[in-house]
VMD Tcl script that draws the C-alpha trace (Angstrom):
set ca {
  {-141.75 41.97 -59.15}
  {-142.13 41.53 -55.38}
  {-139.80 39.21 -53.52}
  {-141.15 35.77 -52.74}
  {-141.26 34.83 -49.08}
  {-141.91 31.49 -47.45}
  {-145.37 32.78 -46.45}
  {-146.44 32.48 -50.10}
  {-146.17 28.71 -49.80}
  {-147.65 28.35 -46.32}
  {-150.90 30.24 -46.69}
  {-153.52 30.46 -43.96}
  {-156.08 28.03 -42.65}
  {-155.58 25.38 -40.00}
  {-152.08 25.33 -38.55}
  {-150.18 23.45 -35.88}
  {-147.47 26.00 -35.24}
  {-145.90 28.14 -32.55}
  {-146.72 31.65 -33.89}
  {-143.83 33.45 -32.18}
  {-141.28 31.04 -33.64}
  {-142.91 30.77 -37.05}
  {-143.24 34.48 -37.83}
  {-139.55 35.14 -38.61}
  {-139.46 32.12 -40.92}
  {-142.61 33.26 -42.70}
  {-140.73 36.37 -43.78}
  {-137.80 34.39 -45.19}
  {-137.01 35.61 -48.70}
  {-136.25 32.91 -51.23}
  {-132.84 33.72 -52.72}
  {-131.18 32.01 -55.62}
  {-129.03 29.89 -53.34}
  {-130.25 29.30 -49.79}
  {-129.61 25.76 -48.64}
  {-126.62 25.19 -46.41}
  {-125.28 21.74 -45.68}
  {-125.74 20.55 -42.12}
  {-123.65 17.98 -40.32}
  {-123.84 15.97 -37.14}
  {-121.41 13.28 -35.99}
  {-119.76 13.13 -39.44}
  {-123.12 12.71 -41.20}
  {-123.63 15.55 -43.67}
  {-126.83 16.55 -45.49}
  {-126.09 18.13 -48.85}
  {-128.29 20.03 -51.30}
  {-131.16 17.94 -52.59}
  {-130.88 15.25 -49.91}
  {-133.69 14.35 -47.56}
  {-131.47 12.13 -45.47}
  {-127.99 10.66 -45.28}
  {-126.68 7.37 -43.90}
  {-123.36 6.67 -42.25}
  {-122.38 3.32 -40.72}
  {-125.97 2.15 -40.49}
  {-127.35 5.32 -38.84}
  {-129.65 7.55 -40.88}
  {-129.90 11.30 -40.22}
  {-133.20 12.97 -41.21}
  {-133.38 16.77 -40.71}
  {-136.81 18.16 -39.85}
  {-136.37 21.89 -40.06}
  {-138.20 25.04 -41.10}
  {-141.92 25.57 -41.62}
  {-143.54 22.22 -42.38}
  {-145.76 21.98 -45.45}
  {-147.53 19.13 -47.28}
  {-145.45 19.26 -50.46}
  {-143.83 22.67 -51.04}
  {-140.83 21.18 -52.81}
  {-139.36 24.60 -53.57}
  {-138.90 25.14 -49.82}
  {-137.45 21.68 -49.47}
  {-135.08 22.20 -52.37}
  {-133.91 25.77 -51.73}
  {-134.18 26.11 -47.96}
  {-133.79 22.52 -46.85}
  {-137.15 22.65 -45.05}
  {-139.01 19.38 -44.53}
  {-142.27 18.49 -46.25}
  {-144.75 15.86 -45.09}
  {-144.56 14.08 -48.42}
  {-140.77 13.97 -48.19}
  {-140.85 12.72 -44.59}
  {-143.40 10.05 -45.40}
  {-141.34 8.72 -48.30}
  {-138.11 8.95 -46.30}
  {-139.40 7.12 -43.23}
  {-141.03 4.41 -45.34}
  {-137.77 3.80 -47.18}
  {-135.53 3.84 -44.14}
  {-137.87 1.54 -42.23}
  {-137.60 -1.02 -45.00}
  {-133.85 -0.76 -45.53}
  {-131.98 -3.53 -43.74}
  {-128.71 -1.58 -43.91}
  {-130.20 1.13 -41.67}
  {-130.15 0.08 -38.03}
  {-131.37 3.33 -36.45}
  {-132.92 6.62 -37.55}
  {-132.14 10.04 -36.07}
  {-134.62 12.86 -36.70}
  {-132.98 16.21 -36.00}
  {-135.71 18.75 -35.19}
  {-135.48 22.52 -35.66}
  {-139.02 23.61 -36.49}
  {-141.85 25.75 -35.10}
  {-144.41 23.47 -36.79}
  {-146.52 24.19 -39.83}
  {-149.61 23.12 -41.72}
  {-152.08 20.51 -40.47}
  {-152.92 19.36 -44.00}
  {-150.88 16.29 -44.85}
  {-149.44 15.96 -41.35}
  {-151.24 12.76 -40.30}
  {-149.57 10.72 -43.05}
  {-146.11 11.78 -41.88}
  {-147.01 11.09 -38.24}
  {-148.12 7.58 -39.19}
  {-144.89 7.03 -41.13}
  {-142.77 7.95 -38.09}
  {-144.90 5.71 -35.87}
  {-144.60 2.80 -38.30}
  {-140.82 3.21 -38.60}
  {-140.45 3.22 -34.80}
  {-142.18 -0.16 -34.68}
  {-139.47 -1.61 -36.94}
  {-136.28 0.01 -35.62}
  {-135.19 2.71 -33.14}
  {-136.18 6.24 -34.13}
  {-134.36 8.89 -32.09}
  {-135.60 12.49 -32.01}
  {-133.08 15.20 -31.14}
  {-134.49 18.68 -30.48}
  {-132.14 21.60 -31.02}
  {-133.21 24.40 -30.69}
  {-137.01 24.11 -31.11}
  {-139.64 21.48 -31.86}
  {-143.11 22.92 -31.59}
  {-146.66 22.02 -32.52}
  {-146.70 19.99 -35.77}
  {-143.01 19.30 -35.24}
  {-143.68 17.83 -31.81}
  {-146.64 15.87 -33.20}
  {-144.05 14.09 -35.36}
  {-141.40 13.79 -32.64}
  {-143.85 12.33 -30.14}
  {-143.99 9.14 -32.21}
  {-140.24 8.49 -31.94}
  {-138.74 5.79 -29.76}
  {-137.06 8.42 -27.58}
  {-136.63 12.19 -27.49}
  {-133.51 14.11 -26.46}
  {-133.70 17.82 -25.63}
  {-130.60 19.99 -25.95}
  {-129.75 22.65 -23.34}
  {-131.82 25.77 -23.97}
  {-134.01 24.01 -26.56}
  {-137.79 24.46 -26.50}
  {-140.53 21.90 -27.01}
  {-144.33 21.83 -26.92}
  {-146.96 24.27 -28.25}
  {-149.39 21.36 -28.43}
  {-152.63 22.47 -30.05}
  {-153.98 23.93 -33.27}
  {-154.88 27.42 -34.44}
  {-156.67 29.12 -37.31}
  {-155.34 32.00 -39.40}
  {-157.38 33.80 -42.01}
  {-158.00 37.12 -43.71}
  {-161.61 38.27 -43.77}
  {-162.93 41.49 -45.34}
  {-164.22 43.90 -42.71}
  {-163.87 47.26 -44.48}
  {-163.61 48.79 -47.93}
  {-160.50 47.92 -49.90}
  {-158.00 50.37 -51.29}
  {-160.09 50.69 -54.44}
  {-163.02 51.98 -52.43}
  {-165.05 48.85 -53.17}
  {-166.35 46.66 -50.32}
  {-165.56 42.96 -50.66}
  {-168.25 40.42 -49.75}
  {-167.73 36.68 -49.32}
  {-170.88 34.57 -49.10}
  {-171.12 30.78 -48.89}
  {-174.08 28.84 -50.20}
  {-176.96 27.95 -47.89}
  {-175.50 24.70 -46.59}
  {-171.81 25.57 -46.75}
  {-171.22 28.07 -43.96}
  {-168.16 26.06 -42.91}
  {-166.56 26.69 -46.32}
  {-165.36 30.08 -45.11}
  {-166.51 30.82 -41.56}
  {-166.74 34.48 -40.63}
  {-164.53 34.98 -37.53}
  {-166.24 38.32 -36.84}
  {-169.47 36.50 -35.91}
  {-170.25 34.18 -33.00}
  {-171.49 31.52 -35.42}
  {-168.31 31.70 -37.47}
  {-166.08 31.44 -34.43}
  {-168.05 28.41 -33.23}
  {-167.51 26.65 -36.56}
  {-163.80 27.40 -36.53}
  {-163.33 26.28 -32.93}
  {-165.23 23.07 -33.58}
  {-162.82 22.12 -36.35}
  {-159.80 23.16 -34.29}
  {-160.99 21.08 -31.33}
  {-161.42 17.97 -33.48}
  {-157.84 18.27 -34.70}
  {-156.55 19.07 -31.21}
  {-158.18 15.87 -29.97}
  {-156.26 13.86 -32.56}
  {-153.05 15.70 -31.63}
  {-153.45 14.94 -27.92}
  {-154.39 11.33 -28.60}
  {-151.22 10.77 -30.67}
  {-148.99 12.50 -28.12}
  {-150.52 10.50 -25.27}
  {-150.01 7.22 -27.13}
  {-146.52 8.08 -28.36}
  {-145.28 9.33 -24.99}
  {-147.13 6.87 -22.76}
  {-149.17 9.58 -21.04}
  {-152.69 8.87 -19.78}
  {-155.15 10.44 -22.22}
  {-157.42 11.68 -19.46}
  {-154.54 13.42 -17.68}
  {-152.61 14.90 -20.60}
  {-154.44 18.24 -20.84}
  {-153.83 18.98 -17.14}
  {-150.24 17.76 -17.44}
  {-149.57 20.23 -20.27}
  {-151.35 23.22 -18.74}
  {-149.33 26.06 -17.21}
  {-152.10 26.70 -14.63}
  {-154.71 24.67 -12.76}
  {-157.05 25.20 -15.72}
  {-156.66 22.46 -18.35}
  {-157.57 24.98 -21.05}
  {-154.28 26.81 -20.52}
  {-152.22 24.40 -22.59}
  {-150.30 25.06 -25.77}
  {-147.25 26.53 -24.07}
  {-143.56 25.94 -24.76}
  {-141.41 24.08 -22.20}
  {-137.69 23.53 -21.76}
  {-135.17 21.77 -19.57}
  {-136.24 19.73 -16.56}
  {-139.80 21.06 -16.80}
  {-140.22 19.50 -20.27}
  {-138.80 16.22 -18.97}
  {-141.01 16.18 -15.86}
  {-144.10 16.72 -18.01}
  {-143.18 13.66 -20.06}
  {-142.45 15.50 -23.28}
  {-138.82 14.31 -23.56}
  {-136.77 11.41 -22.22}
  {-133.39 12.98 -21.52}
  {-131.52 16.26 -21.53}
  {-128.28 16.16 -23.50}
  {-126.45 18.11 -26.15}
  {-126.95 17.23 -29.78}
  {-123.34 16.07 -30.01}
  {-123.72 13.83 -26.96}
  {-126.96 12.37 -28.26}
  {-125.46 11.62 -31.68}
  {-122.35 10.07 -30.16}
  {-124.46 7.82 -27.94}
  {-126.74 6.74 -30.79}
  {-123.91 6.12 -33.24}
  {-121.98 4.11 -30.65}
  {-125.02 1.96 -30.00}
  {-126.10 1.33 -33.57}
  {-123.30 2.07 -36.03}
  {-121.94 -0.68 -38.21}
  {-118.22 -1.20 -38.55}
  {-116.76 1.17 -41.18}
  {-116.67 -0.21 -44.69}
  {-115.64 1.38 -47.93}
  {-118.54 3.83 -47.83}
  {-120.07 2.76 -51.11}
  {-123.40 1.98 -49.46}
  {-123.64 5.38 -47.79}
  {-122.76 7.17 -51.01}
  {-125.30 5.14 -52.96}
  {-128.11 5.90 -50.49}
  {-127.24 9.62 -50.50}
  {-127.34 9.64 -54.28}
  {-130.69 7.85 -54.29}
  {-132.14 10.31 -51.78}
  {-130.94 13.22 -53.91}
  {-132.49 11.75 -57.03}
  {-135.87 11.32 -55.35}
  {-135.84 14.85 -53.98}
  {-135.27 16.22 -57.48}
  {-138.29 14.43 -58.94}
}
mol new
graphics top color blue
foreach p $ca { graphics top sphere $p radius 0.5 }
foreach p [lrange $ca 0 end-1] q [lrange $ca 1 end] { graphics top cylinder $p $q radius 0.2 }
display resetview
């Protein structure tokens, strides 16, 4: 039996991902025990938890390749899913004991399918209470689509952000298979968009049309979330004088000057600042333990 990799659960199709950063994760082999607890400012995420709360501050990790609902990746690798993020943000937004939400990003992006619901959940939560995004070490494409809806974004030294845009990945038969038989894939007369042929001009036009529609939504959300003029955002994110040369990764002062982040600070400094501003006075900890247990129970369902 071949080893299962994360790529089995990602598939092809329309993606919002930074290819260079995603490729190593795609080859991740799923072992029997993979998840490692992560901690920040005394808030620890354990196996099976989507979030944890300490002194009124919730920590939500957004890491790995993002998928609609690949719960096996969420469970065994601790990678975020759009369904999990949507449920988490909805719950935290409605919980009066949570005064602020911290989303800790470490993701190259992922699938487009299911993403819009999670983006809306982050946006809705930010309208109720502060949502802080901390990027360390990468938040690209679909990940940045989510982060752009936060109240503020902090970028750690050396961390990368951006890759705004969409891409298409697919396998299409162009030669005989190993069995010596040629594979043919034909759509019905009025369903050429079901599986466009990227080897033809018509197929590429269909694919690009769909990509451009999704890119337009991406740019619109980023412009609204970051307060950037919609007409200027493509030029602002281009690495040349040609607005078509967007989709790059930025870091440091360059990312801040382009309006992608609000401040440059270490993850520890960002967490300390947020906790100091929003944390409740320490109590017996029963509430935090109860919320962690509830989050674990939901993740297991």
